[in-house]
N, C-alpha and C positions, 0 to 999 in steps of 0.2 A: 406799573406791576406792583400789585399788591403784597404786604410783607405777614408774614404768619408765624408767630411764635409758640413752641410748643415747650411747656414747663412741667418739670417734674424734679424729683428729690435726689437722684441719683445719674451719674453720668453712664453709668456700666451694671451689670449684674441684672438677669431676668429677663423676660420677655417685653415689658413696657419700654425699657431701654433701648430694645433692639429695633422695637416699631418705630420708635421715635428718630432712632438714627436711618431708617430705609426712607420715612416720609421726609426728612429734612435732604436725601441725597435725590428725593422725586425732580424728574425734570419736567417741570409745569410753567408753561409760557405766562400764564396769568399771575402764579403768584410765587414769590420767593419765601423758602420758609427757612426759619433759623431757630436756635434751640436755648434754652436758660436753664440752668440747674442750679436750683436753692442752695442755699449754705448748709451746711451740716450742722445738726445739732443733738447730739447723742442722747441727752434728757428727753427731749420731744419726741425723737424715734421711739423711745419706749411707750409714749402715749401713743402714739399713732400706731404701732402694731397691736396694741389692745385693741384700737379702732378697727383693723386689718381683721382681727379674729372674729370679733363683735359682729361685724358686715357677714362673716361665714356663718352666725348664728351659732359661735363657741363663748360661753360664758367666760373668757378670760381677761377678768379684772374689770373694774367699774369705768364708766364714762369719765370724761376730765372733769376734776373739782374745779373751782372759782381760780385755785392758783394755775392748774394745769392750762385752763381755758386762757388765761390772761396771758400766760408765757406764748400759747400758741398765737394766738392773736399778736403780740409784740413780733415774734418770728415773721408772721405774713406781712405787717407794714415794713419790718427789716427789708425783707426781700422784693417787696414792691417797690419801695424807694430805690433800690441797687436796680431793679428790672427797667425802671423808667428813665434811668440815665442813658441805656442803650436803645430803648425802644419809643415808638412815637405813640399816643393815644387812639391816633387812628387806625395802627395795627391791628390785626387780629391775632386773637390769644387763646390757646386750646391747653387747659390745665388738666393733669394727668394724677388721678388718684386721692386719698383723703390729705395726704400731706400739703397740698398747693391749695385745697378748696377754700379755706380764710383767706386767699388773697382775692375771692371773686368779689365780694361786694366793696374791696378797695380799689380794685382796678374798675369797676362797673363806676364807681363815683367819679374816678379819673375821665371817664369818657370811652373805656375801651369795650368793646365788643367782642364776648368772650363764652366758650363752653366749657364745660367739665366732664372729662371722659373720666368714668369710673371702671377700671379693669377687673373689678374683685365683686364679690357678693355671692349668695347661695338662690337656689330655686325652691329651698326647703325654710320659708321665712318663719322666724317665730318671735317672741317676745324680746329676746334679746336684738335682734335685727331691728325690731320695730322702733325699739328705744333709741336704737344707734341713729337710725334714719331721723327719728325726732331732733336728734341732737343737730347733727349735720345740716337741716334743712334751714337753720337759721342763716346759713352762708349762701343760701343760693339767692343770688340778687336777681332783680327784676330783668326779666329778658335771658338770663341764663339758659343756654341751651345744653341739655343732658344727653350724655353719651353713653351706652353700655354696649356690652359686647353679645347680649342676648336678650329677646323679651322676658325671659323667666328670671332675670337678673335686675329687671327694674322694679324698684319699692313701690308697693300698693299704699297708697296715701291714706286708704281708710283702714288700713290693717285687717281687712277683711280676707287677704291671701289671695284675692281674686285677681291674678296675675295678668289673665286674658284681656282683663279691663284696663290695666295700669295706664296705658299708653293714653288713652281716651280720659283718664280721670286727672293726668298731669296737669298743672297750671302753668308748667314751663313745656317749651320744644322739648322732644325726645327724640333721638334718631338712635339707630342700632348700627355700630360697625363692628362687624367680627374680625379680630385680630388676624394676621397674615404671615407668611415669610417670603423672605425673599430668596428666590431660586439661584440666584447667581452670586451669593455670598460664599465666602470659604466654608461657613458650617454647611451650607448645602449643595454645593457643586459636585459632579460625580468625583469619585475618587478610586484610583486603580485599586485592584488587591494589595500590589506592592507600597501603593502610597498609606493604605489602611496596615499593613504590617508594620511599616516603621514606624508611624505615628504611635501606634500602642507599643511597639519595643522601647521609643524613647520614654515613653511615659510610663516604663515600668511595669509593663505588660504580657512582654513579649516574650523573648527565649531566655532575657538578663532580667527578671522582675528584680527590683532593688527598693528601699525605702530609705530617704525619699528618693524619687525618681530620677533619672539621668538627666532630665530638663528640671534645672533649680525652680522653674515656675509652676512645676506641677509636683505636689507632694502625693505620693502613691503610697498605701498601704497594703503589700501584696507579698503572699509567700511562694507564689507558684506561677508558670505560666500559663495563658486561655490554651496557646496548641490549638487543636481544630476542635476541640470541645465544644458543646452548646453552651450559647452565654447569654443570659439574662440580665437586661440592663434598665435601670432607673435612671434618667438625668432629671434632677431639680435643684432647687434649693434647699439647702438645710433648714427646712421650715418644718413646726409639727405638723402643719396640714398636709405636708406632702408625704408624711410617714414613712420615710426611709427607713426607720427602725421597725415598722410593721411589715415591709418588704422584708428586711434581713430575719424577721420571726417565721414569714410564712416560707421562705427559702430553708431555714433551719430546720423546722420543724415538719416536713413533708416529705412527700414520697418521690421527690424529683429526681430524674435519673443521677445515679452516683456519680457521673461524670461531668454533671452541669456546674456552670461557675455562675455568680453573680457579683455584677459591677452596679455599685451604688457610686453615681458623679454628682457632684455638685461644686460650686465655686469656694474656693477658699475663703472661710468666714470673716478673713480680714479685708476680704475685697469688696465686701458689702457694707457701706457705712448706715445704710437705714433699716439695717436689720438686725439688731441688738440680740436675738435668740438663736442666731446662727453657730456661733460659736458653741452654747451649749448643747444644741441639737446633735452636731457633728460629736461631740466629746462622748455622749451617751452612745451615738452608733458604735463608735470606736470601742468603749466599754461592753457593750455586747457582743460585739465581735470577739473580743479578747477572750469572753467566757466560754466561746464556743469550744467543743472537742475538737481537737486537730485537724481529724479526717474533714470537717465542714469548714473550719476556718480558713484552711489553705485556700478554699475554693470561692472566698469573699474577699472582694477587693473594694477599696476606698480610694476614690480618685478626686484630688481637689487643685483644680488649676485656679492660678492667680488671673484675675479679670485684667489686671494692667498689662499682660501679656496677651494681647487681644487675637493674634492670629495663632499661638498656641493653643488657646481655649477653644477657638472656632474649630480648628482642625481637628483637636482630640474629640469634642463632641460629634463633629461629623463622622470620624472613624470608628467610634465605640458604637453609635447608632447604625453604621452599615456592617459592623462585626456582628451586632445581636442577632440571634436565632428569634427573641422576642423581647420586645421593648414592654416595659410595665410602667402604667402611671396609677400606683394604688392611692391617690389623694383622697383625704378624708373630706375636704371640700377644695373647688377648683373653679376659680374666675371663669378660666378658659382653658390652659394647658397647650401653651405653643409646642412643648417639646413631645405633645402627641403629633400635632402637624407635621413637627421635622421628620419624624420616625415614618409615618405615613407616605411622605413625600419620597423616601427612601425605600418604599415599597417592605417594610418590614411589618411582620404581624404584631399587631398591638392589644394587648390585654388591660383594659382601663375601668376604673371606678365610673358608675353612670353619675356623676356629679358635675354640678356647676355647667360650663360650657363644653364639655366633654361631649355629650351626646350629639352637640350640633355637628360635631366632626365625624363621629364613628356612627355606621349605621351598624347594628348587631348582627353579626353571621355575614355580613357583606364586605364591610370596610375595617372591620374588626371585631375585638368581642368587648362586651358589656357587662361589668358585674354590678348588680343592684345594691349589696351593701359591702363598701369598701372595707369593713371590719371582718368580714367573712374569710377567713387565712384558707381555710381548707377549702372554699369556694373558689379563692384565687390561685390557690397551688393546683388545683386540679385541673382549672383552665389553663396556665401556663405549663402544667406537664404534659396535658393533650397537644397543644401547639409545638411544644419541644420533640415530643414523640412522633408527631407526623412530618414535622420538617427534617428530623433525622432520618425518617424513612421514605423521603421525597415522595411523601402520596400526592402531595400536588395543591391540595385543598386551602392550605395557608399561603402558599405562594401566589394563588389566584386573588385573597384575599388582600394580599399584598399590593397587586398590581391595581387591584381594583380602589386600594386607598390612595395611592399615587394619581390615578387618574381624576378620583375627585379633588385631591388638593390643585391638581394643576388647573381644575375646572373654577373651583370656587375658593382657593385659599392662599393666593398667590398674592404678593403686594402690590401687583398692577390694578386689582379688584379694590384693595384697600385704598388706596391712592386716589382712585375715582372718587370714591365715597367720601373721602374727604375732602376732596375738591368741592362737593356737592354741599359738604358741611360748611365749608369758608364761603360759599356763594349766599348760604342760607345767614350765615353772620352777617354779610354785606346788604341784605336784603335784596339780591338782585335774582 
């Protein structure tokens, strides 16, 4: 039986950690899957977050200077040294996202066969993304297999933005593996109405809202209960590209039904070691909420579950998505967006931005609604208001859209498919 290692920079928080968790639990008779989490380095994560934004086309700071580059390489060497105390050079390795990429040439030098899976990027490549890929390519060791979530996210090597030809032009093997969800996890399993109600009440969103929440592992900012009113939900990290502040502004400035509530749910900023911006983004959303007039503010709820309590976190996200009248994903850029898949699995109507990997999940008007411009607050508000109005009126149109979404996820987006595709990747690395 072969051994496969998945290497990333954080044990929890976000879709990548969840995907790796599912892959490591896969029952594969040919491969035994293990996980290695690299060491924490707050200073380095400031650098890699700039890389993260730049791969999404956002000019958020410069490329690493010589000192930062050298620090990143030292970080890679230290982690490779630690990794090889547990792993055998004959094992297979899948590195995940930019934080781990400088490990690739070092592992290749030790004889390891490996792939790098990049979960982020943008289809709208520009000079910022081109320069960033130019920098990162120095770490692409000979024979490294590159894995992306969508063909649109594969960088064009000659900068001509001809992404349709990018797969053919690469001098590295390229594979496309779309992320997936595991329907059997606590975050995605069916919940009864009573379970949903109790979970939300315990989190401070039910009949006795308080702040902090009754469960100390969840911090909730809430002034009223949800009751039976319409609920708009976005679940995301507190990352500027997820645009939680924009969702709040859209809700506050729109003509949405006066009874509608907005719930913004993201993991506690202290729970995510590799995201130095989370605390600042959350604080800004809190400030903006506090400035709203009381009639609007009391219908805006901020929820931060701690990721070290995995059960509470998963159950709360599940309950929120099932309670939602409509789920929003107003990301400015999005590598894929597993929260979209989760909501679709729960047959929720989803209104999302047409960015990154989201269009590979949503067929506009069939399995959800796509907005071309994520910064169009009026357009988002109109689409969300239309869904809320028709769901409340029980017209049936968006209920059917939700059913279509569930069927699509069941057919295309579960971990069974992703596990099979990873098995094919492992065989490619073995040369079989």
